[in-house]
PyMOL Python script that loads the backbone (N, CA, C, O; Angstrom):
from pymol import cmd

cmd.read_pdbstr("""\
ATOM      1  N   MET A   1     120.168  95.130  89.114  1.00  0.00           N
ATOM      2  CA  MET A   1     119.972  96.214  88.181  1.00  0.00           C
ATOM      3  C   MET A   1     118.540  96.153  87.660  1.00  0.00           C
ATOM      4  O   MET A   1     118.141  95.125  87.112  1.00  0.00           O
ATOM      5  N   PRO A   2     117.756  97.218  87.812  1.00  0.00           N
ATOM      6  CA  PRO A   2     116.382  97.204  87.330  1.00  0.00           C
ATOM      7  C   PRO A   2     116.310  97.249  85.809  1.00  0.00           C
ATOM      8  O   PRO A   2     117.202  97.770  85.139  1.00  0.00           O
ATOM      9  N   ILE A   3     115.247  96.699  85.294  1.00  0.00           N
ATOM     10  CA  ILE A   3     115.003  96.735  83.858  1.00  0.00           C
ATOM     11  C   ILE A   3     113.690  97.461  83.617  1.00  0.00           C
ATOM     12  O   ILE A   3     112.861  97.564  84.522  1.00  0.00           O
ATOM     13  N   ALA A   4     113.499  97.957  82.425  1.00  0.00           N
ATOM     14  CA  ALA A   4     112.259  98.665  82.093  1.00  0.00           C
ATOM     15  C   ALA A   4     111.236  97.662  81.604  1.00  0.00           C
ATOM     16  O   ALA A   4     111.534  96.825  80.751  1.00  0.00           O
ATOM     17  N   ALA A   5     110.045  97.742  82.136  1.00  0.00           N
ATOM     18  CA  ALA A   5     108.947  96.892  81.685  1.00  0.00           C
ATOM     19  C   ALA A   5     107.865  97.789  81.119  1.00  0.00           C
ATOM     20  O   ALA A   5     107.462  98.764  81.754  1.00  0.00           O
ATOM     21  N   LYS A   6     107.402  97.464  79.940  1.00  0.00           N
ATOM     22  CA  LYS A   6     106.382  98.292  79.295  1.00  0.00           C
ATOM     23  C   LYS A   6     105.033  98.057  79.948  1.00  0.00           C
ATOM     24  O   LYS A   6     104.581  96.919  80.078  1.00  0.00           O
ATOM     25  N   ASN A   7     104.410  99.122  80.349  1.00  0.00           N
ATOM     26  CA  ASN A   7     103.029  99.107  80.803  1.00  0.00           C
ATOM     27  C   ASN A   7     102.208  99.629  79.630  1.00  0.00           C
ATOM     28  O   ASN A   7     102.788 100.038  78.624  1.00  0.00           O
ATOM     29  N   HIS A   8     100.906  99.631  79.718  1.00  0.00           N
ATOM     30  CA  HIS A   8     100.079 100.053  78.588  1.00  0.00           C
ATOM     31  C   HIS A   8     100.464 101.440  78.089  1.00  0.00           C
ATOM     32  O   HIS A   8     100.638 101.636  76.886  1.00  0.00           O
ATOM     33  N   THR A   9     100.598 102.401  78.994  1.00  0.00           N
ATOM     34  CA  THR A   9     100.855 103.774  78.554  1.00  0.00           C
ATOM     35  C   THR A   9     102.137 104.354  79.125  1.00  0.00           C
ATOM     36  O   THR A   9     102.566 105.428  78.702  1.00  0.00           O
ATOM     37  N   ARG A  10     102.741 103.685  80.053  1.00  0.00           N
ATOM     38  CA  ARG A  10     103.958 104.227  80.660  1.00  0.00           C
ATOM     39  C   ARG A  10     104.948 103.105  80.945  1.00  0.00           C
ATOM     40  O   ARG A  10     104.577 101.932  80.976  1.00  0.00           O
ATOM     41  N   THR A  11     106.191 103.466  81.151  1.00  0.00           N
ATOM     42  CA  THR A  11     107.237 102.500  81.467  1.00  0.00           C
ATOM     43  C   THR A  11     107.464 102.490  82.968  1.00  0.00           C
ATOM     44  O   THR A  11     107.579 103.543  83.597  1.00  0.00           O
ATOM     45  N   ARG A  12     107.527 101.300  83.533  1.00  0.00           N
ATOM     46  CA  ARG A  12     107.712 101.152  84.961  1.00  0.00           C
ATOM     47  C   ARG A  12     109.000 100.399  85.206  1.00  0.00           C
ATOM     48  O   ARG A  12     109.311  99.446  84.491  1.00  0.00           O
ATOM     49  N   ARG A  13     109.750 100.816  86.208  1.00  0.00           N
ATOM     50  CA  ARG A  13     111.002 100.135  86.548  1.00  0.00           C
ATOM     51  C   ARG A  13     110.676  98.885  87.362  1.00  0.00           C
ATOM     52  O   ARG A  13     109.945  98.963  88.349  1.00  0.00           O
ATOM     53  N   VAL A  14     111.208  97.746  86.959  1.00  0.00           N
ATOM     54  CA  VAL A  14     110.942  96.479  87.628  1.00  0.00           C
ATOM     55  C   VAL A  14     112.260  95.888  88.085  1.00  0.00           C
ATOM     56  O   VAL A  14     113.219  95.821  87.315  1.00  0.00           O
ATOM     57  N   SER A  15     112.308  95.465  89.320  1.00  0.00           N
ATOM     58  CA  SER A  15     113.497  94.820  89.853  1.00  0.00           C
ATOM     59  C   SER A  15     113.543  93.379  89.344  1.00  0.00           C
ATOM     60  O   SER A  15     112.502  92.751  89.149  1.00  0.00           O
ATOM     61  N   LEU A  16     114.729  92.870  89.136  1.00  0.00           N
ATOM     62  CA  LEU A  16     114.859  91.477  88.706  1.00  0.00           C
ATOM     63  C   LEU A  16     114.404  90.521  89.797  1.00  0.00           C
ATOM     64  O   LEU A  16     114.081  89.368  89.510  1.00  0.00           O
ATOM     65  N   ASN A  17     114.374  90.981  91.046  1.00  0.00           N
ATOM     66  CA  ASN A  17     113.936  90.146  92.159  1.00  0.00           C
ATOM     67  C   ASN A  17     112.419  90.125  92.315  1.00  0.00           C
ATOM     68  O   ASN A  17     111.885  89.311  93.068  1.00  0.00           O
ATOM     69  N   GLU A  18     111.733  90.997  91.622  1.00  0.00           N
ATOM     70  CA  GLU A  18     110.276  91.072  91.717  1.00  0.00           C
ATOM     71  C   GLU A  18     109.656  89.954  90.891  1.00  0.00           C
ATOM     72  O   GLU A  18     109.951  89.833  89.702  1.00  0.00           O
ATOM     73  N   PRO A  19     108.794  89.127  91.505  1.00  0.00           N
ATOM     74  CA  PRO A  19     108.186  88.036  90.740  1.00  0.00           C
ATOM     75  C   PRO A  19     107.158  88.548  89.743  1.00  0.00           C
ATOM     76  O   PRO A  19     106.521  89.579  89.957  1.00  0.00           O
ATOM     77  N   GLU A  20     107.011  87.817  88.661  1.00  0.00           N
ATOM     78  CA  GLU A  20     106.026  88.171  87.642  1.00  0.00           C
ATOM     79  C   GLU A  20     104.658  87.577  87.971  1.00  0.00           C
ATOM     80  O   GLU A  20     103.628  88.171  87.653  1.00  0.00           O
ATOM     81  N   PHE A  21     104.647  86.410  88.604  1.00  0.00           N
ATOM     82  CA  PHE A  21     103.421  85.715  88.956  1.00  0.00           C
ATOM     83  C   PHE A  21     103.400  85.416  90.444  1.00  0.00           C
ATOM     84  O   PHE A  21     104.445  85.321  91.087  1.00  0.00           O
ATOM     85  N   GLY A  22     102.195  85.270  90.984  1.00  0.00           N
ATOM     86  CA  GLY A  22     102.029  84.900  92.377  1.00  0.00           C
ATOM     87  C   GLY A  22     100.751  84.106  92.556  1.00  0.00           C
ATOM     88  O   GLY A  22      99.797  84.261  91.793  1.00  0.00           O
ATOM     89  N   ASP A  23     100.739  83.249  93.579  1.00  0.00           N
ATOM     90  CA  ASP A  23      99.517  82.506  93.871  1.00  0.00           C
ATOM     91  C   ASP A  23      98.556  83.402  94.647  1.00  0.00           C
ATOM     92  O   ASP A  23      98.869  84.562  94.916  1.00  0.00           O
ATOM     93  N   TYR A  24      97.404  82.878  95.003  1.00  0.00           N
ATOM     94  CA  TYR A  24      96.395  83.708  95.653  1.00  0.00           C
ATOM     95  C   TYR A  24      96.867  84.221  97.007  1.00  0.00           C
ATOM     96  O   TYR A  24      96.462  85.303  97.432  1.00  0.00           O
ATOM     97  N   LYS A  25      97.716  83.461  97.689  1.00  0.00           N
ATOM     98  CA  LYS A  25      98.231  83.920  98.981  1.00  0.00           C
ATOM     99  C   LYS A  25      99.121  85.145  98.802  1.00  0.00           C
ATOM    100  O   LYS A  25      99.011  86.117  99.550  1.00  0.00           O
ATOM    101  N   ARG A  26      99.997  85.093  97.814  1.00  0.00           N
ATOM    102  CA  ARG A  26     100.896  86.229  97.539  1.00  0.00           C
ATOM    103  C   ARG A  26     100.091  87.451  97.106  1.00  0.00           C
ATOM    104  O   ARG A  26     100.390  88.569  97.527  1.00  0.00           O
ATOM    105  N   CYS A  27      99.075  87.250  96.273  1.00  0.00           N
ATOM    106  CA  CYS A  27      98.226  88.363  95.842  1.00  0.00           C
ATOM    107  C   CYS A  27      97.485  88.963  97.031  1.00  0.00           C
ATOM    108  O   CYS A  27      97.263  90.173  97.090  1.00  0.00           O
ATOM    109  N   GLY A  28      97.107  88.112  97.972  1.00  0.00           N
ATOM    110  CA  GLY A  28      96.456  88.597  99.178  1.00  0.00           C
ATOM    111  C   GLY A  28      97.391  89.442 100.025  1.00  0.00           C
ATOM    112  O   GLY A  28      96.981  90.448 100.605  1.00  0.00           O
ATOM    113  N   GLU A  29      98.663  89.023 100.095  1.00  0.00           N
ATOM    114  CA  GLU A  29      99.652  89.783 100.856  1.00  0.00           C
ATOM    115  C   GLU A  29      99.929  91.135 100.218  1.00  0.00           C
ATOM    116  O   GLU A  29     100.037  92.145 100.913  1.00  0.00           O
ATOM    117  N   ILE A  30     100.043  91.155  98.899  1.00  0.00           N
ATOM    118  CA  ILE A  30     100.419  92.384  98.193  1.00  0.00           C
ATOM    119  C   ILE A  30      99.225  93.320  98.033  1.00  0.00           C
ATOM    120  O   ILE A  30      99.328  94.511  98.326  1.00  0.00           O
ATOM    121  N   PHE A  31      98.085  92.785  97.568  1.00  0.00           N
ATOM    122  CA  PHE A  31      96.956  93.632  97.170  1.00  0.00           C
ATOM    123  C   PHE A  31      95.742  93.527  98.088  1.00  0.00           C
ATOM    124  O   PHE A  31      94.785  94.286  97.937  1.00  0.00           O
ATOM    125  N   ASN A  32      95.774  92.595  99.035  1.00  0.00           N
ATOM    126  CA  ASN A  32      94.643  92.354  99.928  1.00  0.00           C
ATOM    127  C   ASN A  32      93.391  91.967  99.127  1.00  0.00           C
ATOM    128  O   ASN A  32      92.289  92.445  99.398  1.00  0.00           O
ATOM    129  N   ILE A  33      93.590  91.099  98.146  1.00  0.00           N
ATOM    130  CA  ILE A  33      92.500  90.578  97.317  1.00  0.00           C
ATOM    131  C   ILE A  33      92.409  89.075  97.574  1.00  0.00           C
ATOM    132  O   ILE A  33      93.417  88.372  97.525  1.00  0.00           O
ATOM    133  N   GLY A  34      91.214  88.592  97.845  1.00  0.00           N
ATOM    134  CA  GLY A  34      91.018  87.180  98.145  1.00  0.00           C
ATOM    135  C   GLY A  34      90.870  86.313  96.907  1.00  0.00           C
ATOM    136  O   GLY A  34      90.734  86.811  95.789  1.00  0.00           O
ATOM    137  N   ARG A  35      90.898  85.010  97.129  1.00  0.00           N
ATOM    138  CA  ARG A  35      90.816  84.045  96.038  1.00  0.00           C
ATOM    139  C   ARG A  35      89.537  84.159  95.214  1.00  0.00           C
ATOM    140  O   ARG A  35      89.614  84.085  93.988  1.00  0.00           O
ATOM    141  N   PRO A  36      88.357  84.335  95.827  1.00  0.00           N
ATOM    142  CA  PRO A  36      87.141  84.434  94.997  1.00  0.00           C
ATOM    143  C   PRO A  36      87.170  85.617  94.021  1.00  0.00           C
ATOM    144  O   PRO A  36      86.773  85.481  92.864  1.00  0.00           O
ATOM    145  N   LEU A  37      87.642  86.774  94.492  1.00  0.00           N
ATOM    146  CA  LEU A  37      87.697  87.938  93.607  1.00  0.00           C
ATOM    147  C   LEU A  37      88.761  87.745  92.526  1.00  0.00           C
ATOM    148  O   LEU A  37      88.535  88.103  91.370  1.00  0.00           O
ATOM    149  N   LEU A  38      89.905  87.189  92.885  1.00  0.00           N
ATOM    150  CA  LEU A  38      90.942  86.914  91.880  1.00  0.00           C
ATOM    151  C   LEU A  38      90.400  85.991  90.794  1.00  0.00           C
ATOM    152  O   LEU A  38      90.608  86.226  89.604  1.00  0.00           O
ATOM    153  N   HIS A  39      89.711  84.952  91.213  1.00  0.00           N
ATOM    154  CA  HIS A  39      89.160  83.990  90.253  1.00  0.00           C
ATOM    155  C   HIS A  39      88.135  84.671  89.344  1.00  0.00           C
ATOM    156  O   HIS A  39      88.131  84.453  88.132  1.00  0.00           O
ATOM    157  N   ALA A  40      87.269  85.494  89.934  1.00  0.00           N
ATOM    158  CA  ALA A  40      86.245  86.182  89.144  1.00  0.00           C
ATOM    159  C   ALA A  40      86.879  87.138  88.141  1.00  0.00           C
ATOM    160  O   ALA A  40      86.456  87.188  86.986  1.00  0.00           O
ATOM    161  N   LEU A  41      87.889  87.900  88.565  1.00  0.00           N
ATOM    162  CA  LEU A  41      88.561  88.834  87.661  1.00  0.00           C
ATOM    163  C   LEU A  41      89.267  88.097  86.530  1.00  0.00           C
ATOM    164  O   LEU A  41      89.272  88.560  85.390  1.00  0.00           O
ATOM    165  N   ALA A  42      89.860  86.952  86.845  1.00  0.00           N
ATOM    166  CA  ALA A  42      90.532  86.158  85.812  1.00  0.00           C
ATOM    167  C   ALA A  42      89.500  85.579  84.834  1.00  0.00           C
ATOM    168  O   ALA A  42      89.745  85.546  83.628  1.00  0.00           O
ATOM    169  N   GLN A  43      88.355  85.127  85.343  1.00  0.00           N
ATOM    170  CA  GLN A  43      87.296  84.586  84.485  1.00  0.00           C
ATOM    171  C   GLN A  43      86.758  85.647  83.537  1.00  0.00           C
ATOM    172  O   GLN A  43      86.413  85.351  82.393  1.00  0.00           O
ATOM    173  N   GLU A  44      86.686  86.891  84.020  1.00  0.00           N
ATOM    174  CA  GLU A  44      86.202  87.996  83.193  1.00  0.00           C
ATOM    175  C   GLU A  44      87.259  88.474  82.200  1.00  0.00           C
ATOM    176  O   GLU A  44      86.952  89.249  81.294  1.00  0.00           O
ATOM    177  N   GLY A  45      88.484  88.024  82.363  1.00  0.00           N
ATOM    178  CA  GLY A  45      89.561  88.436  81.476  1.00  0.00           C
ATOM    179  C   GLY A  45      90.170  89.778  81.846  1.00  0.00           C
ATOM    180  O   GLY A  45      90.907  90.369  81.057  1.00  0.00           O
ATOM    181  N   VAL A  46      89.865  90.259  83.041  1.00  0.00           N
ATOM    182  CA  VAL A  46      90.366  91.552  83.504  1.00  0.00           C
ATOM    183  C   VAL A  46      91.817  91.444  83.944  1.00  0.00           C
ATOM    184  O   VAL A  46      92.604  92.366  83.732  1.00  0.00           O
ATOM    185  N   ILE A  47      92.175  90.314  84.560  1.00  0.00           N
ATOM    186  CA  ILE A  47      93.564  90.049  84.939  1.00  0.00           C
ATOM    187  C   ILE A  47      93.996  88.739  84.295  1.00  0.00           C
ATOM    188  O   ILE A  47      93.163  87.925  83.896  1.00  0.00           O
ATOM    189  N   GLU A  48      95.300  88.548  84.198  1.00  0.00           N
ATOM    190  CA  GLU A  48      95.840  87.344  83.568  1.00  0.00           C
ATOM    191  C   GLU A  48      96.180  86.299  84.621  1.00  0.00           C
ATOM    192  O   GLU A  48      96.663  86.625  85.705  1.00  0.00           O
ATOM    193  N   SER A  49      95.923  85.044  84.287  1.00  0.00           N
ATOM    194  CA  SER A  49      96.310  83.944  85.158  1.00  0.00           C
ATOM    195  C   SER A  49      96.689  82.741  84.306  1.00  0.00           C
ATOM    196  O   SER A  49      96.295  82.627  83.145  1.00  0.00           O
ATOM    197  N   VAL A  50      97.457  81.855  84.908  1.00  0.00           N
ATOM    198  CA  VAL A  50      97.836  80.602  84.255  1.00  0.00           C
ATOM    199  C   VAL A  50      97.644  79.473  85.260  1.00  0.00           C
ATOM    200  O   VAL A  50      97.757  79.674  86.470  1.00  0.00           O
ATOM    201  N   SER A  51      97.358  78.302  84.750  1.00  0.00           N
ATOM    202  CA  SER A  51      97.220  77.128  85.601  1.00  0.00           C
ATOM    203  C   SER A  51      98.352  76.161  85.269  1.00  0.00           C
ATOM    204  O   SER A  51      98.537  75.778  84.113  1.00  0.00           O
ATOM    205  N   LEU A  52      99.095  75.777  86.280  1.00  0.00           N
ATOM    206  CA  LEU A  52     100.166  74.795  86.117  1.00  0.00           C
ATOM    207  C   LEU A  52      99.630  73.460  86.592  1.00  0.00           C
ATOM    208  O   LEU A  52      99.260  73.304  87.756  1.00  0.00           O
ATOM    209  N   ARG A  53      99.591  72.490  85.675  1.00  0.00           N
ATOM    210  CA  ARG A  53      99.005  71.203  86.007  1.00  0.00           C
ATOM    211  C   ARG A  53      99.768  70.110  85.287  1.00  0.00           C
ATOM    212  O   ARG A  53     100.098  70.236  84.108  1.00  0.00           O
ATOM    213  N   ARG A  54     100.038  69.052  85.998  1.00  0.00           N
ATOM    214  CA  ARG A  54     100.697  67.906  85.373  1.00  0.00           C
ATOM    215  C   ARG A  54      99.706  67.143  84.518  1.00  0.00           C
ATOM    216  O   ARG A  54      98.501  67.154  84.768  1.00  0.00           O
ATOM    217  N   ARG A  55     100.235  66.483  83.510  1.00  0.00           N
ATOM    218  CA  ARG A  55      99.403  65.710  82.602  1.00  0.00           C
ATOM    219  C   ARG A  55      98.583  64.669  83.368  1.00  0.00           C
ATOM    220  O   ARG A  55      99.084  64.012  84.281  1.00  0.00           O
ATOM    221  N   ASN A  56      97.315  64.534  82.978  1.00  0.00           N
ATOM    222  CA  ASN A  56      96.375  63.575  83.563  1.00  0.00           C
ATOM    223  C   ASN A  56      96.034  63.872  85.023  1.00  0.00           C
ATOM    224  O   ASN A  56      95.582  62.980  85.740  1.00  0.00           O
ATOM    225  N   ARG A  57      96.239  65.083  85.463  1.00  0.00           N
ATOM    226  CA  ARG A  57      95.880  65.478  86.823  1.00  0.00           C
ATOM    227  C   ARG A  57      94.706  66.444  86.779  1.00  0.00           C
ATOM    228  O   ARG A  57      94.590  67.247  85.854  1.00  0.00           O
ATOM    229  N   VAL A  58      93.848  66.366  87.767  1.00  0.00           N
ATOM    230  CA  VAL A  58      92.693  67.249  87.845  1.00  0.00           C
ATOM    231  C   VAL A  58      93.085  68.567  88.489  1.00  0.00           C
ATOM    232  O   VAL A  58      92.664  69.633  88.040  1.00  0.00           O
ATOM    233  N   ARG A  59      93.887  68.497  89.537  1.00  0.00           N
ATOM    234  CA  ARG A  59      94.263  69.692  90.285  1.00  0.00           C
ATOM    235  C   ARG A  59      95.606  70.227  89.829  1.00  0.00           C
ATOM    236  O   ARG A  59      96.460  69.488  89.341  1.00  0.00           O
ATOM    237  N   GLY A  60      95.772  71.532  89.998  1.00  0.00           N
ATOM    238  CA  GLY A  60      97.026  72.177  89.641  1.00  0.00           C
ATOM    239  C   GLY A  60      97.249  73.386  90.527  1.00  0.00           C
ATOM    240  O   GLY A  60      96.663  73.493  91.604  1.00  0.00           O
ATOM    241  N   LYS A  61      98.084  74.282  90.082  1.00  0.00           N
ATOM    242  CA  LYS A  61      98.391  75.508  90.818  1.00  0.00           C
ATOM    243  C   LYS A  61      98.079  76.684  89.912  1.00  0.00           C
ATOM    244  O   LYS A  61      98.625  76.784  88.814  1.00  0.00           O
ATOM    245  N   ARG A  62      97.197  77.582  90.365  1.00  0.00           N
ATOM    246  CA  ARG A  62      96.860  78.773  89.584  1.00  0.00           C
ATOM    247  C   ARG A  62      97.739  79.919  90.045  1.00  0.00           C
ATOM    248  O   ARG A  62      97.854  80.198  91.239  1.00  0.00           O
ATOM    249  N   LEU A  63      98.359  80.580  89.069  1.00  0.00           N
ATOM    250  CA  LEU A  63      99.192  81.742  89.328  1.00  0.00           C
ATOM    251  C   LEU A  63      98.608  82.945  88.608  1.00  0.00           C
ATOM    252  O   LEU A  63      98.062  82.823  87.512  1.00  0.00           O
ATOM    253  N   TYR A  64      98.729  84.113  89.237  1.00  0.00           N
ATOM    254  CA  TYR A  64      98.173  85.353  88.703  1.00  0.00           C
ATOM    255  C   TYR A  64      99.299  86.296  88.330  1.00  0.00           C
ATOM    256  O   TYR A  64     100.284  86.414  89.059  1.00  0.00           O
ATOM    257  N   ASN A  65      99.156  86.968  87.199  1.00  0.00           N
ATOM    258  CA  ASN A  65     100.146  87.930  86.739  1.00  0.00           C
ATOM    259  C   ASN A  65     100.010  89.194  87.586  1.00  0.00           C
ATOM    260  O   ASN A  65      98.985  89.874  87.532  1.00  0.00           O
ATOM    261  N   LEU A  66     101.040  89.505  88.364  1.00  0.00           N
ATOM    262  CA  LEU A  66     100.974  90.619  89.303  1.00  0.00           C
ATOM    263  C   LEU A  66     100.862  91.962  88.591  1.00  0.00           C
ATOM    264  O   LEU A  66     100.190  92.866  89.088  1.00  0.00           O
ATOM    265  N   GLN A  67     101.504  92.106  87.445  1.00  0.00           N
ATOM    266  CA  GLN A  67     101.432  93.367  86.713  1.00  0.00           C
ATOM    267  C   GLN A  67     100.023  93.607  86.185  1.00  0.00           C
ATOM    268  O   GLN A  67      99.564  94.749  86.153  1.00  0.00           O
ATOM    269  N   SER A  68      99.329  92.547  85.769  1.00  0.00           N
ATOM    270  CA  SER A  68      97.963  92.734  85.283  1.00  0.00           C
ATOM    271  C   SER A  68      97.045  93.188  86.420  1.00  0.00           C
ATOM    272  O   SER A  68      96.092  93.930  86.183  1.00  0.00           O
ATOM    273  N   ILE A  69      97.323  92.752  87.642  1.00  0.00           N
ATOM    274  CA  ILE A  69      96.542  93.209  88.791  1.00  0.00           C
ATOM    275  C   ILE A  69      96.852  94.674  89.069  1.00  0.00           C
ATOM    276  O   ILE A  69      95.945  95.461  89.342  1.00  0.00           O
ATOM    277  N   ARG A  70      98.129  95.044  89.001  1.00  0.00           N
ATOM    278  CA  ARG A  70      98.507  96.450  89.193  1.00  0.00           C
ATOM    279  C   ARG A  70      97.826  97.338  88.149  1.00  0.00           C
ATOM    280  O   ARG A  70      97.310  98.408  88.472  1.00  0.00           O
ATOM    281  N   ASP A  71      97.833  96.881  86.900  1.00  0.00           N
ATOM    282  CA  ASP A  71      97.205  97.648  85.823  1.00  0.00           C
ATOM    283  C   ASP A  71      95.706  97.806  86.064  1.00  0.00           C
ATOM    284  O   ASP A  71      95.147  98.881  85.845  1.00  0.00           O
ATOM    285  N   PHE A  72      95.061  96.737  86.514  1.00  0.00           N
ATOM    286  CA  PHE A  72      93.628  96.788  86.798  1.00  0.00           C
ATOM    287  C   PHE A  72      93.330  97.788  87.909  1.00  0.00           C
ATOM    288  O   PHE A  72      92.414  98.602  87.787  1.00  0.00           O
ATOM    289  N   ILE A  73      94.099  97.728  88.985  1.00  0.00           N
ATOM    290  CA  ILE A  73      93.888  98.647  90.102  1.00  0.00           C
ATOM    291  C   ILE A  73      94.154 100.083  89.662  1.00  0.00           C
ATOM    292  O   ILE A  73      93.409 100.989  90.034  1.00  0.00           O
ATOM    293  N   SER A  74      95.205 100.300  88.876  1.00  0.00           N
ATOM    294  CA  SER A  74      95.512 101.646  88.378  1.00  0.00           C
ATOM    295  C   SER A  74      94.392 102.174  87.490  1.00  0.00           C
ATOM    296  O   SER A  74      94.064 103.359  87.544  1.00  0.00           O
ATOM    297  N   SER A  75      93.807 101.307  86.678  1.00  0.00           N
ATOM    298  CA  SER A  75      92.719 101.749  85.805  1.00  0.00           C
ATOM    299  C   SER A  75      91.516 102.179  86.627  1.00  0.00           C
ATOM    300  O   SER A  75      90.796 103.093  86.224  1.00  0.00           O
ATOM    301  N   LYS A  76      91.281 101.551  87.754  1.00  0.00           N
ATOM    302  CA  LYS A  76      90.172 101.934  88.617  1.00  0.00           C
ATOM    303  C   LYS A  76      90.465 103.267  89.285  1.00  0.00           C
ATOM    304  O   LYS A  76      89.564 104.093  89.436  1.00  0.00           O
ATOM    305  N   LYS A  77      91.701 103.487  89.683  1.00  0.00           N
ATOM    306  CA  LYS A  77      92.088 104.743  90.307  1.00  0.00           C
ATOM    307  C   LYS A  77      91.960 105.903  89.323  1.00  0.00           C
ATOM    308  O   LYS A  77      91.445 106.966  89.669  1.00  0.00           O
ATOM    309  N   GLU A  78      92.433 105.691  88.091  1.00  0.00           N
ATOM    310  CA  GLU A  78      92.375 106.718  87.064  1.00  0.00           C
ATOM    311  C   GLU A  78      90.941 106.978  86.618  1.00  0.00           C
ATOM    312  O   GLU A  78      90.616 108.098  86.223  1.00  0.00           O
ATOM    313  N   GLY A  79      90.087 105.977  86.673  1.00  0.00           N
ATOM    314  CA  GLY A  79      88.719 106.091  86.215  1.00  0.00           C
ATOM    315  C   GLY A  79      87.745 106.564  87.285  1.00  0.00           C
ATOM    316  O   GLY A  79      86.544 106.625  87.025  1.00  0.00           O
ATOM    317  N   GLN A  80      88.224 106.903  88.484  1.00  0.00           N
ATOM    318  CA  GLN A  80      87.328 107.319  89.563  1.00  0.00           C
ATOM    319  C   GLN A  80      86.530 108.562  89.220  1.00  0.00           C
ATOM    320  O   GLN A  80      85.375 108.681  89.630  1.00  0.00           O
ATOM    321  N   ASN A  81      87.117 109.491  88.476  1.00  0.00           N
ATOM    322  CA  ASN A  81      86.456 110.747  88.188  1.00  0.00           C
ATOM    323  C   ASN A  81      85.497 110.660  87.005  1.00  0.00           C
ATOM    324  O   ASN A  81      84.813 111.634  86.693  1.00  0.00           O
ATOM    325  N   GLU A  82      85.441 109.511  86.348  1.00  0.00           N
ATOM    326  CA  GLU A  82      84.556 109.357  85.192  1.00  0.00           C
ATOM    327  C   GLU A  82      83.145 109.064  85.674  1.00  0.00           C
ATOM    328  O   GLU A  82      82.969 108.360  86.668  1.00  0.00           O
ATOM    329  N   PRO A  83      82.137 109.589  84.987  1.00  0.00           N
ATOM    330  CA  PRO A  83      80.754 109.299  85.387  1.00  0.00           C
ATOM    331  C   PRO A  83      80.417 107.832  85.136  1.00  0.00           C
ATOM    332  O   PRO A  83      80.968 107.210  84.228  1.00  0.00           O
ATOM    333  N   ALA A  84      79.519 107.288  85.934  1.00  0.00           N
ATOM    334  CA  ALA A  84      79.148 105.875  85.822  1.00  0.00           C
ATOM    335  C   ALA A  84      78.255 105.605  84.639  1.00  0.00           C
ATOM    336  O   ALA A  84      77.859 104.462  84.412  1.00  0.00           O
TER     337      ALA A  84
END
""", "prot")
cmd.dss("prot")
cmd.show_as("cartoon", "prot")
cmd.util.cbc("prot")
cmd.orient("prot")
């Protein structure tokens, strides 16, 4: 059964089977965006990401919020007609 998820200006239907986060490989499959661009967008605060890391470890797993990527792409689509 789908649930309603609030987007900035509209409500989008989200399946319970749809993941909220994905690693760079999953983002590449869905959006065709590579790791360097994902990292840069997350550093700029344009998309949301989290790092899962065990205590006292240097390396971890970075996950990206898929809805924030969708919102970013939608904002670019909607903003195409605006002057630069």
